[in-house]
N, C-alpha and C positions, 0 to 999 in steps of 0.2 A: 276132393281133388283141389290142388293148389293152383292159383293163377300164375302163369309164367311171367306176367308183366309186373304185378304188384305183390305177389307171393301170399295173397289173402286166400284163406280156405273157403271153398265154395261147395255147396251141397251137390251130391251126385245128381245127374240128370240136367243140370243147368248147362246151357250152351254158351252163356256169356257170364263174365265175372260181375257180381253185384257191386263191387267196389269201383273198378276202373272201366268195365265194359268190354274188356278184352275177350276174345273168343277162347273158349275152354275146350279141352279134350285133344289138344294137339301138343306135340313136343315143340321145343324152342326152334329146332331146325325147320319143322314143318311150317310154323308160324312165320319165320323169317322168309322162307321161300314163297309162301302164299301172299304175304304183304309186299313182296318185291324188294325186300331189303337185300343189300349186297353183303358179301362176307367182309370181314374186317380188313383183309389185305387189299381188296379192291377199293374200299373206302380210303384206306391210308394212301394208296397210290394216287387216287384222285386228289386228295388233300395235298400230297407232295407235289403233284403236277401243278396244281393251282398256285401253291406257294412259289414254286420255281418260275411259273409264268409271270406272277406278280413281281418277283425279284428281277426277272429279265426286263420287264417293262420299266421298273424303277431304274435299273442299270442303264437302259437306253436313255431315259430322261437325264440321269446323272452324266452319262457320256456326252449328251447334247449340251448340257450346261457347262461341262468342263471344256468342250470344244469351243463354245462361245467365249468363255473366259480366256482361253489360250489365244483365240483369234483376236480378241480385244487387246490383249497384252502385246501380241505381235504388231497390231496396227499402231498402238501407242509407241512401241519401240521404233517403228518405222518413222513415225512423225518426229520423234526426238532425234533420230539419226539424221533425217532430212534437215531439221532445224539446225543441228550442230554442223552439218556439212555446209549449209548456206552461210552460217556465221563464220566458218573457217574460210570460205571463199571470199566473203566480204572483208574479213581480216587480212587475207592474203592480198586482195586488191588494194587495201589501205596501206599495207606495208610496201607494196610495189610503188604506189604513188609517193609515199614518204621517201623511199630510196631514190626515186627519180628526182624529186624535189631537192633532196640532199646532193645528188650528183650535179644538178644544175647550179646549186649554190656554190659547190666546190669549184666547178668549172668557171663560174663567174669570178670567184675570188682568185683563182689561178690566173685568169686573163688579166684581171686588175693588177695582180702582183707583178705579172710580166711587164705591163705598161709602166708600173712604178719603177721596176728595175731598169727598163729602157730609159725612163726619164732620169734616173740616178746615173746611168752610164753616160747619157748625153751631158748631164751636169758635170760628171766626173771628167769627161773628155774636155769640156770647156775649162774646168779647173786645172787640168793638166797643162792645157795651153797657157793659161795665166801663170801657172807655176813655172813653166819653161821661160816665159817672158820675164818673170821676176828673177829667176836664176840667171838669165842672160844679163839682166840689169845688174845683178849683184856681181857677176863676173866682170862686167864692164867697170863697175865701181872699184872692184879689187885691182884691176889693171891700172886704173887711173891712180889709185892710191899706191901703188907700188912703184 
């Protein structure tokens, strides 16, 4: 009789294999059932389920890490956006201040120009009066000379 475990020939009447100690006198199916082994499909299903569960667990960890990276990226973008917006508001305020200063400078220059124009007009009016006096004098001299 051959051992179903190690395939070693054992003499008749032995209940156990002299090489590996396996029980003799039973078929492979009987031995599998007696020792509580499951059939191949059941074992493959358990292995498949175990691998699937492990992959699902790893997938969960990967999803958590990806969510953390995406959240960090979103926070970083939010901070950059806030900083850029603050910089734009500061720039806008500075531009408005510069424009207001420019308007004040222009208004001051215009007012000063108007004063200068008024001064020139007054001087011009005075000169016109003097010119009229001189013309009158010249006309008087012309009459005397004629």
